[in-house]
C-alpha positions as a Markdown table, in Angstrom:
| # | Residue | x | y | z |
|---|---|---|---|---|
| 1 | Met | 143.5 | 26.4 | 63.6 |
| 2 | Pro | 141.7 | 26.7 | 59.9 |
| 3 | Thr | 141.8 | 23.9 | 57.8 |
| 4 | Ile | 144.1 | 24.8 | 54.6 |
| 5 | Pro | 141.3 | 24.6 | 51.5 |
| 6 | Leu | 142.5 | 23.2 | 48.9 |
| 7 | Leu | 143.6 | 20.4 | 51.5 |
| 8 | Gly | 140.2 | 20.4 | 52.5 |
| 9 | Arg | 138.7 | 19.6 | 48.9 |
| 10 | Leu | 141.2 | 17.3 | 48.3 |
| 11 | Glu | 140.5 | 15.4 | 51.7 |
| 12 | Arg | 137.6 | 13.8 | 50.7 |
| 13 | Tyr | 139.4 | 11.5 | 48.2 |
| 14 | Ile | 142.8 | 9.7 | 49.8 |
| 15 | Val | 140.4 | 7.0 | 51.0 |
| 16 | Pro | 139.1 | 5.9 | 47.3 |
| 17 | Val | 143.0 | 6.5 | 45.9 |
| 18 | Leu | 143.9 | 4.4 | 48.9 |
| 19 | Val | 141.6 | 1.8 | 48.2 |
| 20 | Leu | 142.2 | 1.7 | 44.5 |
| 21 | Ala | 145.9 | 2.4 | 44.3 |
| 22 | Gly | 145.8 | -1.0 | 46.9 |
| 23 | Trp | 143.8 | -2.6 | 45.1 |
| 24 | Glu | 145.8 | -2.2 | 41.5 |
| 25 | Ala | 149.2 | -3.0 | 42.9 |
| 26 | Phe | 147.1 | -6.9 | 45.1 |
| 27 | Ser | 145.8 | -7.3 | 41.8 |
| 28 | Arg | 149.2 | -7.0 | 40.3 |
| 29 | Ser | 151.3 | -8.9 | 42.2 |
| 30 | Gly | 149.7 | -11.7 | 41.3 |
| 31 | Ala | 147.8 | -13.5 | 44.7 |
| 32 | Leu | 145.1 | -14.0 | 42.7 |
| 33 | Pro | 144.9 | -14.9 | 39.1 |
| 34 | Pro | 143.9 | -12.2 | 37.6 |
| 35 | Ala | 140.9 | -13.5 | 35.9 |
| 36 | Leu | 139.1 | -12.9 | 39.7 |
| 37 | Leu | 140.6 | -10.1 | 40.4 |
| 38 | Pro | 140.6 | -7.2 | 37.0 |
| 39 | Ala | 142.6 | -4.5 | 39.2 |
| 40 | Pro | 141.2 | -1.2 | 38.4 |
| 41 | Ser | 143.4 | -0.2 | 35.6 |
| 42 | Thr | 141.1 | -3.4 | 33.7 |
| 43 | Val | 138.0 | -2.7 | 35.1 |
| 44 | Ala | 138.2 | 0.5 | 34.2 |
| 45 | Arg | 139.0 | -1.1 | 30.8 |
| 46 | Ala | 136.0 | -3.0 | 30.2 |
| 47 | Trp | 133.6 | -0.1 | 31.6 |
| 48 | Ala | 134.9 | 1.8 | 28.9 |
| 49 | Asp | 134.2 | -0.1 | 26.1 |
| 50 | Trp | 131.0 | -0.7 | 27.7 |
| 51 | Ile | 130.4 | 2.8 | 27.8 |
| 52 | Phe | 131.6 | 3.8 | 24.2 |
| 53 | Ala | 132.2 | 0.6 | 22.7 |
| 54 | Ile | 136.0 | 1.7 | 21.8 |
| 55 | Asp | 137.4 | -1.9 | 21.5 |
| 56 | Gly | 134.5 | -4.6 | 21.3 |
| 57 | Ser | 136.0 | -6.4 | 24.9 |
| 58 | Thr | 132.9 | -6.0 | 26.3 |
| 59 | Gln | 130.9 | -7.6 | 23.4 |
| 60 | Thr | 127.2 | -8.4 | 23.2 |
| 61 | Tyr | 127.7 | -5.1 | 26.2 |
| 62 | Ser | 129.9 | -3.3 | 24.1 |
| 63 | Gly | 128.2 | 0.2 | 24.4 |
| 64 | Thr | 125.2 | -0.7 | 25.7 |
| 65 | Trp | 125.6 | 1.1 | 29.2 |
| 66 | Leu | 123.8 | 3.6 | 28.1 |
| 67 | Leu | 120.5 | 1.7 | 27.8 |
| 68 | Asn | 120.6 | -0.6 | 30.8 |
| 69 | Thr | 121.1 | 2.3 | 32.8 |
| 70 | Ala | 118.5 | 4.3 | 32.3 |
| 71 | Ala | 116.5 | 0.4 | 32.6 |
| 72 | Ser | 117.8 | 0.4 | 35.6 |
| 73 | Val | 116.7 | 4.3 | 36.5 |
| 74 | Trp | 113.9 | 3.8 | 35.4 |
| 75 | Arg | 113.1 | 0.7 | 37.8 |
| 76 | Val | 114.0 | 2.7 | 40.9 |
| 77 | Leu | 112.1 | 5.9 | 40.1 |
| 78 | Ala | 108.9 | 3.9 | 39.1 |
| 79 | Gly | 109.1 | 2.5 | 42.9 |
| 80 | Phe | 111.0 | 4.9 | 44.8 |
| 81 | Gly | 108.1 | 7.7 | 43.5 |
| 82 | Ile | 105.2 | 5.5 | 44.5 |
| 83 | Ala | 107.2 | 4.3 | 47.6 |
| 84 | Thr | 107.7 | 7.9 | 48.4 |
| 85 | Leu | 104.3 | 8.9 | 48.1 |
| 86 | Leu | 102.2 | 5.7 | 49.6 |
| 87 | Gly | 104.9 | 6.5 | 52.8 |
| 88 | Val | 104.6 | 9.4 | 53.3 |
| 89 | Gly | 101.1 | 9.6 | 53.3 |
| 90 | Leu | 100.1 | 6.2 | 55.4 |
| 91 | Gly | 103.7 | 7.6 | 57.8 |
| 92 | Val | 101.2 | 11.2 | 58.4 |
| 93 | Ala | 98.1 | 9.6 | 58.8 |
| 94 | Ile | 99.5 | 6.3 | 61.2 |
| 95 | Gly | 101.3 | 9.3 | 63.1 |
| 96 | Trp | 97.9 | 11.7 | 63.5 |
| 97 | Ser | 95.7 | 9.5 | 64.1 |
| 98 | Arg | 95.4 | 7.6 | 67.2 |
| 99 | Phe | 92.8 | 5.2 | 65.0 |
| 100 | Val | 94.6 | 4.7 | 61.2 |
| 101 | Glu | 97.6 | 3.5 | 63.7 |
| 102 | Met | 95.6 | 0.7 | 65.7 |
| 103 | Thr | 93.5 | -0.6 | 62.2 |
| 104 | Ile | 97.1 | -0.3 | 60.0 |
| 105 | Glu | 100.0 | -0.3 | 61.8 |
| 106 | Pro | 99.8 | -4.1 | 63.0 |
| 107 | Thr | 99.3 | -5.6 | 60.0 |
| 108 | Leu | 102.5 | -2.6 | 58.4 |
| 109 | Gln | 104.5 | -4.1 | 61.4 |
| 110 | Ala | 103.3 | -7.8 | 60.7 |
| 111 | Leu | 105.1 | -7.6 | 56.5 |
| 112 | Arg | 107.9 | -5.3 | 57.0 |
| 113 | Pro | 110.6 | -7.9 | 59.3 |
| 114 | Ile | 109.5 | -9.7 | 55.9 |
| 115 | Pro | 113.2 | -9.8 | 53.6 |
| 116 | Pro | 111.8 | -8.1 | 50.4 |
| 117 | Val | 113.2 | -10.7 | 48.2 |
| 118 | Ser | 111.4 | -13.3 | 50.6 |
| 119 | Trp | 108.4 | -11.5 | 47.6 |
| 120 | Ile | 110.1 | -12.2 | 44.3 |
| 121 | Pro | 108.3 | -15.9 | 43.5 |
| 122 | Leu | 105.0 | -14.2 | 44.4 |
| 123 | Ala | 106.2 | -10.9 | 41.9 |
| 124 | Ile | 107.1 | -12.8 | 39.3 |
| 125 | Ile | 103.2 | -15.1 | 39.1 |
| 126 | Trp | 101.9 | -11.5 | 39.7 |
| 127 | Phe | 103.4 | -9.8 | 36.7 |
| 128 | Gly | 105.0 | -11.7 | 34.5 |
| 129 | Ile | 108.7 | -11.4 | 33.4 |
| 130 | Ala | 109.1 | -8.1 | 33.0 |
| 131 | Asp | 109.5 | -4.2 | 34.4 |
| 132 | Lys | 106.2 | -4.9 | 36.8 |
| 133 | Pro | 107.7 | -7.3 | 39.3 |
| 134 | Ala | 111.6 | -5.0 | 39.5 |
| 135 | Ile | 109.4 | -1.8 | 40.2 |
| 136 | Phe | 107.6 | -4.1 | 43.5 |
| 137 | Leu | 110.4 | -4.3 | 45.2 |
| 138 | Val | 112.2 | -1.7 | 44.2 |
| 139 | Phe | 108.6 | -0.1 | 45.8 |
| 140 | Leu | 108.5 | -2.3 | 48.8 |
| 141 | Gly | 113.0 | -2.0 | 49.8 |
| 142 | Ala | 112.2 | 2.0 | 50.0 |
| 143 | Phe | 108.3 | 1.8 | 51.7 |
| 144 | Phe | 109.5 | 0.6 | 54.9 |
| 145 | Pro | 111.9 | 2.7 | 55.3 |
| 146 | Ile | 110.3 | 5.9 | 54.6 |
| 147 | Leu | 107.0 | 5.5 | 56.1 |
| 148 | Leu | 108.5 | 4.6 | 59.2 |
| 149 | Asn | 110.7 | 7.6 | 58.9 |
| 150 | Thr | 107.8 | 9.7 | 58.7 |
| 151 | Ile | 105.4 | 8.4 | 61.4 |
| 152 | His | 108.9 | 9.0 | 63.8 |
| 153 | Gly | 108.8 | 12.9 | 62.6 |
| 154 | Val | 104.8 | 13.3 | 63.0 |
| 155 | Lys | 105.1 | 11.9 | 66.5 |
| 156 | Thr | 107.7 | 14.5 | 67.5 |
| 157 | Cys | 106.3 | 17.1 | 66.7 |
| 158 | Asp | 106.7 | 19.6 | 69.8 |
| 159 | Arg | 102.9 | 19.3 | 71.4 |
| 160 | Asn | 103.1 | 22.9 | 72.3 |
| 161 | Leu | 103.2 | 24.3 | 68.8 |
| 162 | Ile | 100.3 | 21.7 | 67.8 |
| 163 | Arg | 98.5 | 23.1 | 71.3 |
| 164 | Val | 99.5 | 27.3 | 70.2 |
| 165 | Gly | 97.6 | 26.7 | 66.2 |
| 166 | Ala | 94.4 | 24.7 | 67.7 |
| 167 | Met | 94.4 | 27.7 | 70.2 |
| 168 | Val | 94.7 | 30.5 | 67.8 |
| 169 | Gly | 92.0 | 28.2 | 65.9 |
| 170 | Gly | 93.6 | 26.2 | 63.1 |
| 171 | Gly | 91.6 | 22.9 | 62.3 |
| 172 | Asn | 93.7 | 19.7 | 61.8 |
| 173 | His | 94.6 | 20.3 | 57.9 |
| 174 | Glu | 96.5 | 23.7 | 59.0 |
| 175 | Leu | 97.9 | 22.2 | 61.7 |
| 176 | Leu | 99.0 | 19.3 | 59.8 |
| 177 | Arg | 100.2 | 21.3 | 56.6 |
| 178 | Phe | 101.9 | 24.4 | 58.8 |
| 179 | Ile | 103.4 | 23.1 | 61.5 |
| 180 | Val | 103.4 | 18.8 | 62.2 |
| 181 | Leu | 104.2 | 18.0 | 57.9 |
| 182 | Pro | 107.0 | 21.1 | 58.5 |
| 183 | Ala | 108.5 | 20.0 | 62.2 |
| 184 | Ala | 108.1 | 16.5 | 60.3 |
| 185 | Leu | 110.4 | 17.1 | 57.1 |
| 186 | Pro | 113.9 | 16.4 | 58.2 |
| 187 | Ser | 112.9 | 12.8 | 59.3 |
| 188 | Ile | 111.4 | 12.4 | 56.2 |
| 189 | Phe | 114.0 | 13.1 | 54.6 |
| 190 | Ala | 116.3 | 10.6 | 56.4 |
| 191 | Gly | 113.5 | 8.5 | 55.1 |
| 192 | Leu | 114.0 | 9.2 | 52.2 |
| 193 | Arg | 118.2 | 9.0 | 52.0 |
| 194 | Ile | 117.3 | 5.3 | 53.3 |
| 195 | Gly | 114.7 | 4.6 | 50.7 |
| 196 | Ile | 116.5 | 5.5 | 47.8 |
| 197 | Gly | 119.5 | 3.1 | 49.4 |
| 198 | Ser | 117.6 | 0.7 | 49.4 |
| 199 | Ala | 115.4 | 0.6 | 45.8 |
| 200 | Trp | 119.2 | 0.7 | 44.2 |
| 201 | Met | 119.5 | -2.7 | 45.8 |
| 202 | Leu | 116.4 | -4.0 | 45.4 |
| 203 | Thr | 116.6 | -2.8 | 41.9 |
| 204 | Val | 119.5 | -5.4 | 41.2 |
| 205 | Thr | 117.9 | -8.0 | 42.9 |
| 206 | Ala | 114.7 | -8.0 | 40.7 |
| 207 | Glu | 117.2 | -7.5 | 38.1 |
| 208 | Met | 119.4 | -10.8 | 38.5 |
| 209 | Val | 115.7 | -13.3 | 38.2 |
| 210 | Ala | 112.6 | -10.9 | 36.4 |
| 211 | Val | 113.7 | -9.4 | 34.1 |
| 212 | Lys | 116.4 | -9.3 | 30.7 |
| 213 | Ser | 117.7 | -5.0 | 30.6 |
| 214 | Gly | 119.5 | -3.3 | 33.3 |
| 215 | Leu | 122.8 | -3.0 | 35.5 |
| 216 | Gly | 121.5 | -6.0 | 37.6 |
| 217 | Tyr | 121.2 | -7.9 | 34.7 |
| 218 | Val | 124.5 | -7.5 | 32.7 |
| 219 | Leu | 126.0 | -8.2 | 36.5 |
| 220 | Trp | 124.7 | -11.7 | 37.1 |
| 221 | Asp | 125.4 | -12.5 | 32.8 |
| 222 | Ser | 128.0 | -11.6 | 33.3 |
| 223 | Tyr | 129.3 | -13.8 | 36.3 |
| 224 | Tyr | 127.9 | -17.0 | 34.2 |
| 225 | Phe | 130.9 | -15.8 | 31.3 |
| 226 | Leu | 133.9 | -15.5 | 34.1 |
| 227 | Arg | 133.6 | -11.0 | 33.4 |
| 228 | Tyr | 134.3 | -9.7 | 36.1 |
| 229 | Asp | 135.8 | -7.0 | 35.1 |
| 230 | Leu | 132.0 | -6.0 | 34.4 |
| 231 | Val | 131.0 | -7.6 | 37.5 |
| 232 | Leu | 132.3 | -5.1 | 38.8 |
| 233 | Ala | 132.0 | -2.0 | 36.1 |
| 234 | Ala | 128.5 | -2.6 | 36.7 |
| 235 | Met | 128.4 | -3.0 | 40.5 |
| 236 | Ala | 130.9 | 0.4 | 39.8 |
| 237 | Ser | 128.0 | 1.4 | 37.7 |
| 238 | Ile | 125.2 | 1.0 | 40.7 |
| 239 | Gly | 127.4 | 2.7 | 43.7 |
| 240 | Leu | 128.1 | 5.9 | 41.1 |
| 241 | Leu | 124.1 | 6.5 | 40.0 |
| 242 | Gly | 123.2 | 5.6 | 44.3 |
| 243 | Phe | 125.3 | 8.9 | 45.4 |
| 244 | Leu | 123.9 | 10.6 | 43.0 |
| 245 | Ser | 120.2 | 10.0 | 43.8 |
| 246 | Asp | 121.6 | 10.5 | 47.0 |
| 247 | Leu | 122.8 | 14.0 | 46.2 |
| 248 | Val | 119.5 | 15.4 | 44.6 |
| 249 | Ile | 117.8 | 14.8 | 48.0 |
| 250 | Arg | 120.3 | 16.5 | 49.6 |
| 251 | Ala | 120.1 | 19.4 | 47.4 |
| 252 | Val | 116.3 | 19.4 | 47.2 |
| 253 | Met | 116.7 | 18.6 | 51.1 |
| 254 | Ala | 118.8 | 21.5 | 51.2 |
| 255 | Arg | 116.7 | 23.5 | 48.9 |
| 256 | Val | 113.5 | 22.6 | 51.2 |
| 257 | Leu | 114.7 | 22.5 | 54.5 |
| 258 | His | 116.6 | 26.2 | 54.0 |
| 259 | Trp | 115.4 | 27.3 | 57.2 |
| 260 | Gln | 116.9 | 24.8 | 59.8 |
| 261 | Gln | 120.7 | 25.2 | 58.1 |
| 262 | Lys | 120.1 | 29.3 | 59.2 |
| 263 | Thr | 119.1 | 27.9 | 62.3 |
| 264 | Thr | 121.6 | 25.4 | 62.2 |
| 265 | Ile | 124.4 | 28.4 | 61.3 |
| 266 | Gln | 123.1 | 30.6 | 63.7 |
| 267 | Gly | 123.5 | 28.9 | 66.8 |
| 268 | Val | 127.0 | 28.1 | 66.0 |
| 269 | Glu | 127.7 | 31.4 | 65.1 |
| 270 | Asp | 126.3 | 31.9 | 68.6 |
């Protein structure tokens, strides 16, 4: 039975609306003090003042949302960009070359289980209290998902295609460029989507201890002053920016992998 177009557009909002309505009702029921669990309407007012400086209710943070957001976005983009370059580059090398795999991968696999947050003391010692330790932690959080997905994509490339390419005279460069990389792109984009989520989580953690700006810093500072409405507004901001970041990657993926979508649509029609 075909889905009604309007209903199809609205169904994605059903769960968020129910969650917000239930949250608002619970907060107003008096089960918890309003200061401990501010209602969504209270959070929205604090968020609006944080962005537009409406009434000064967020005090020193009134009207500073754009500055703090820009600081966090810069750290995410810098760390994620470095992680993408190194993760994809090393992933292709490890997946393609047995020598590189045996030489580098054991060290990387030994480093991978170490939680990125455990690097915070060393990051502060090495880079000081500034953007660099936050960018370093974002890089660590995004690097390994991108690396492992790239390795998987390269290693699962159809070997028959590689043999055919070699038989028609393709060298390693041509095989990588025209066969292996296109085949690995779905896995690479999967790694990028996981990596951008990890990047946002790590930048917030880093901003709590290593810098004096950004959404994570505002979240942590608001917690100390018992401004839980601003804490929740910071959490909502991070969630929104993470969602938008994923949308951008998905849009790029849809454009780059247009051939895959056409194949899928054709398979469904068949």
